[in-house]
C-alpha positions in Angstrom: -37.1 -73.6 51.5 -34.8 -72.5 48.6 -37.4 -70.0 47.1 -38.1 -68.6 51.0 -34.6 -68.1 50.7 -34.0 -66.4 47.8 -37.2 -64.2 48.7 -35.6 -63.0 51.9 -32.0 -62.5 50.3 -33.6 -60.3 47.4 -36.2 -58.1 50.3 -32.7 -57.5 51.6 -30.8 -56.7 49.0 -34.0 -54.2 47.8 -33.8 -52.6 51.8 -29.7 -52.1 51.4 -30.2 -50.6 47.9 -32.8 -48.3 49.2 -31.1 -47.1 51.7 -27.8 -46.4 50.1 -29.7 -44.1 47.5 -31.5 -42.4 50.4 -27.9 -41.7 51.7 -26.3 -40.8 48.4 -29.8 -38.0 47.8 -29.1 -37.0 51.6 -25.2 -36.6 50.8 -26.2 -35.2 47.0 -28.6 -32.6 49.2 -26.4 -31.6 52.0 -23.3 -30.8 49.1 -25.3 -28.7 47.6 -27.1 -26.7 50.1 -23.2 -26.1 51.1 -22.2 -24.8 48.1 -25.6 -22.7 47.8 -24.5 -21.4 51.2 -20.7 -20.6 50.2 -21.4 -19.3 47.0 -23.8 -16.7 48.9 -21.3 -15.8 51.1 -18.9 -15.1 48.8 -21.7 -12.9 46.9 -22.0 -11.0 50.0 -18.5 -10.6 50.5 -17.7 -9.2 47.1 -21.3 -7.3 47.1 -19.8 -5.5 50.6 -16.5 -4.7 49.3 -17.8 -3.2 46.4 -20.5 -0.9 48.5 -17.9 -0.1 51.3 
């Protein structure tokens, strides 16, 4: 009984860790994409100001 409980707890912990890691990776990817978009927008604004 104790072994089964330990196994279940380990499985739940691993699943929670995996879900947390996926959310962290998704958040990091979103921040990176947003940062690239901001840099690209600033670059276009600067280029447009110089070209004009």
